[in-house]
C-alpha positions, 0 to 999 in steps of 0.5 A: 496417505489422507495427509498427502492428498490434502497437501497436493490438494492445497498445492492446488489451490492458488492464491487467488482463490484463497484470497477470493475466500477472504474477501467473501468471508469479510463481506459475510461477516465483517473485517473484524469478525471473520475467522479462518473457519469462514475463509476454509469454508469458502476456499474448500479447504480445512483449517489446517490447510490454511494455517499450513500455507499462511501460519496465522490469520494476520499473515493471511490477511496481510498476504491478501492486502499486500497482493492487492494494493502492489498492482496499484503501487505499480501502476502509479510509478509506471504512470508518473514516470511517463508523465511529462511533468514528474514533479506534478506526477508525484504531487498528484500520486500523494493525492490520489493515495488519499482518494483510494483509501476513501474509496477502497477497503482493502487500501484502507485495511492496510493503511489506515490503522497506521493513521489513527492508531488502531490495532494494525494487522501483524507485519503491516507496518513493515508491509507499508514501508517495502511498498513505498520504497518499491513505488517511490525508489525508481521515481526518486532515482529518475528525480536525481538523475534528471536533476529534479531532486537534489544529488545528494539525496538517498533514493531510499530515504527519499521513499521513506519520506514520501511514504511518511507524508503520504501517511501524515496527508492521509491523517489530515484528510481523515482526522482532521477534514482537509481538502485535497486542495489544501493536501496540495497546498502542503505538498506543494510548499513543504513536501516537495520543496524539501527534495527539489534541486536548485535548478528544479526550484528556479524552473518552478 
């Protein structure tokens, strides 16, 4: 009966409550030193209950990071699709990603290990690519339909390409000290021209 009562208690605890407990644990003990015991204490759960829900510490961290980043990505996609100038919207979204990593510790935890070569949260590389596709595929489809991107390109390939370049730009800014204006030059002269249709290039 006791075990059943614990299961019911865990089911009543939302992911948001647990994610808040992770944030409090990170604030109190640091991103690399907090433990599942710390999270359990803040969430008023047992370690066993946490492991039953998420399986591992890395899985819990990854769930928090994806939940945190995905709302930003969806807002970016919406804003780009609503922009008068789709190409300008894409460029500024790439720049905003650099700013976000500088300002947002949770976005940094997900993205920066891929840039710096540090130990990554297990599964984070796949999560980054999945989030990239969720953001960029709808934009790529729209750009192809509007004859802005080359018609023979595959939206999923475009999404992966833009995600790879986001990481490259972050590396340029973080590791090599490139300014945002320099990153805009890379985007305008190298990244976007590889995608633009001849019609879009003529217009520019």
